C-alpha positions in Angstrom: 12.1 8.6 0.7 10.3 10.7 3.3 7.6 9.8 5.8 5.3 12.5 7.0 2.7 12.0 9.6 0.0 14.7 9.5 -2.1 15.3 12.7 -5.7 16.4 12.5 -4.5 19.8 13.6 -1.9 22.0 12.1 1.2 20.3 13.4 3.2 18.2 10.9 6.0 15.9 12.0 8.5 14.7 9.5 10.7 11.6 10.2 13.3 9.8 8.1 12.1 6.5 7.0 13.7 3.8 9.1 15.7 1.5 6.9 14.9 -1.8 8.7 11.2 -1.2 7.8 12.1 -1.8 4.2 13.3 -5.4 4.7 11.3 -7.7 2.5 8.6 -9.9 4.1 7.8 -13.4 2.9 4.9 -14.0 0.5 2.7 -14.4 -1.4 0.6 -15.0 1.7 -2.7 -16.1 0.1 -1.1 -19.1 -1.6 0.0 -20.4 1.8 -3.2 -19.9 3.7 -4.4 -23.1 5.5 -8.1 -22.3 6.2 -8.8 -25.0 8.8 -5.7 -24.1 10.7 -6.5 -20.4 10.5 -10.0 -21.0 11.8 -8.6 -23.1 14.7 -6.1 -20.4 15.5 -8.9 -17.8 15.6 -10.9 -20.0 17.9 -7.9 -20.4 20.2 -7.4 -16.6 20.2 -11.0 -16.0 21.2 -10.6 -18.4 24.1 -7.4 -16.7 25.1 -9.2 -13.4 25.1 -11.8 -14.9 27.5 -14.6 -15.2 24.9 -17.0 -18.1 24.7 -17.1 -19.4 21.2 -20.3 -21.3 22.0 -22.0 -17.9 22.0 -24.3 -17.8 18.9 -22.8 -14.5 18.0 -19.3 -16.0 17.9 -20.0 -19.5 16.6 -19.1 -18.6 13.0 -16.5 -16.0 13.8 -13.5 -18.2 13.2 -14.6 -19.0 9.6 -15.5 -15.4 8.9 -12.2 -14.1 10.2 -10.2 -16.7 8.2 -12.1 -15.9 5.1 -11.6 -12.1 5.6 -7.8 -12.5 6.0 -7.7 -14.8 3.0 -9.5 -12.1 0.9 -7.3 -9.3 2.1 -4.1 -11.3 1.4 -5.2 -12.5 -2.1 -2.9 -10.5 -4.4 -4.3 -10.6 -8.0 -1.8 -11.5 -10.8 0.1 -8.5 -12.2 1.1 -8.2 -15.8 2.3 -5.0 -17.4 0.7 -4.0 -20.6 2.9 -1.5 -22.5 2.6 0.3 -25.8 5.2 2.0 -28.0 5.4 5.7 -27.3 5.1 6.5 -31.0 4.0 10.1 -30.5 7.0 10.8 -28.3 4.9 11.9 -25.3 7.4 13.1 -22.7 5.4 14.8 -20.0 4.1 13.4 -16.7 1.5 10.6 -16.7 -0.2 10.8 -13.3 -3.2 8.8 -11.9 -4.4 10.3 -8.6 -6.6 9.0 -5.8 -6.3 5.3 -6.4 -8.0 3.7 -3.3 -6.3 0.9 -1.5 -6.6 -1.2 1.7 -3.8 -3.1 3.2 -3.0 -4.9 6.5 -0.4 -3.6 9.0 2.3 -6.2 9.4 2.8 -5.2 13.1 -0.8 -5.3 14.3 -2.9 -7.0 11.6 -5.2 -4.0 11.5 -6.1 -2.4 8.2 -4.7 0.9 6.9 -6.4 2.5 4.0 -6.1 5.6 1.8 -5.2 6.7 -1.7 -2.2 6.3 -4.0 -1.0 8.8 -6.5 1.2 7.1 -9.1 2.9 8.6 -12.2 5.9 8.3 -14.5 7.8 10.2 -17.2 7.6 8.0 -20.3 10.6 6.7 -22.2 10.1 4.5 -25.2 6.9 2.9 -24.0 3.6 3.8 -22.3 1.8 1.8 -19.7 -1.9 1.0 -19.8 -3.4 3.4 -17.2 -5.4 0.7 -15.4 -2.0 -1.1 -14.7 -1.0 1.8 -12.4 -4.1 1.0 -10.2 -3.5 -2.7 -10.5 0.1 -2.4 -9.3 -1.2 -0.6 -6.2 -3.8 -3.3 -5.6 -1.3 -6.1 -6.1 1.3 -5.0 -3.6 -1.3 -3.8 -1.0 -2.6 -7.3 -0.7 0.0 -8.4 1.8 1.0 -7.9 5.4 2.5 -4.5 4.7 4.3 -1.4 5.9 3.4 1.8 4.1 7.0 2.6 3.5 7.6 -0.8 1.9 4.5 -0.6 -0.2 5.6 2.7 -1.6 8.9 1.4 -2.6 7.5 -1.8 -4.1 5.1 0.1 -6.4 7.8 2.5 -7.6 10.4 -0.3 -8.2 8.0 -2.4 -10.1 7.2 0.5 -12.5 10.9 1.2 -12.9 11.7 -2.4 -13.7 8.8 -3.1 -16.0 8.6 0.1 -17.9 12.1 1.6 -17.8 10.7 5.1 -17.8 12.7 8.3 -17.3 11.3 8.6 -13.8 8.7 7.3 -11.4 6.7 9.0 -8.6 4.6 7.3 -6.0 2.8 9.1 -3.1 0.6 7.2 -0.6 -1.6 8.8 2.0 -3.3 6.5 4.5 -5.0 6.3 7.9 -3.8 3.5 10.0 -6.2 1.8 12.4 -3.3 0.8 14.7 -3.0 4.6 15.4 -6.7 5.4 15.2 -8.2 2.8 17.6 -5.4 1.8 19.9 -2.1 3.2 21.2 -2.1 7.0 20.7 -5.8 6.8 19.5 -5.5 9.6 16.9 -8.4 9.1 14.5 -8.0 11.2 11.4 -4.2 11.3 11.4 -2.8 10.4 8.0 0.6 9.2 7.0 2.2 10.2 3.7 5.1 8.3 2.1 6.7 9.1 -1.2 9.3 7.6 -3.6 10.7 9.5 -6.7 13.2 8.0 -9.1 15.1 9.1 -12.2 14.3 12.5 -13.5 11.6 12.9 -10.8 14.1 12.4 -8.0 13.8 15.4 -5.6 10.6 16.7 -7.1 8.7 16.5 -3.8 5.1 15.5 -3.2 3.5 18.9 -3.7 4.9 19.6 -7.2 4.3 16.0 -8.2 0.6 16.1 -7.1 0.2 19.3 -9.0 1.5 17.6 -12.1 4.5 19.9 -12.3 7.3 17.6 -13.3 9.3 20.3 -15.1 11.9 22.4 -13.3 
């Protein structure tokens, strides 16, 4: 898997994905959310930041923040719907530009972008909406883009047993845009290709060219 960070200019930096980033995180988070405790924690955080929660503008902030995190971490159920590949379709099935929003596990700031997900069918076909639902399901967590990419690809491999899977994510991270380096507009691309798609590369995949 490769990780490419594209700057708003012409420069492109390519880094190997760091293996420790792919260690699994605990979840599902939404099932474990304690709303009153979360609200109390937000109140304490506001006090620690020197803010007066008696201010009318902040009075309901703890409830709103707790509710927002609960919504962002509420992963919908995911069930694969497959159909026999009776017609023997053997070319690439690709759904592009699936929007997603997730939360950075390091800073609790959102990152958002689009996912391009495809596969080479074997004996069965997957309902197209399930490709988008897989993206939504795994993005509703405290995430790393690298880990999210792998989870989507591995899920499709396990559930569908296709001849190959391709996943490309492109996202802007607010932890880069509004703090630290403060590089708004920079996007990060991650990719995962398995089976007969291994080595295809994002450009050929996004062009729908799965053949040699």
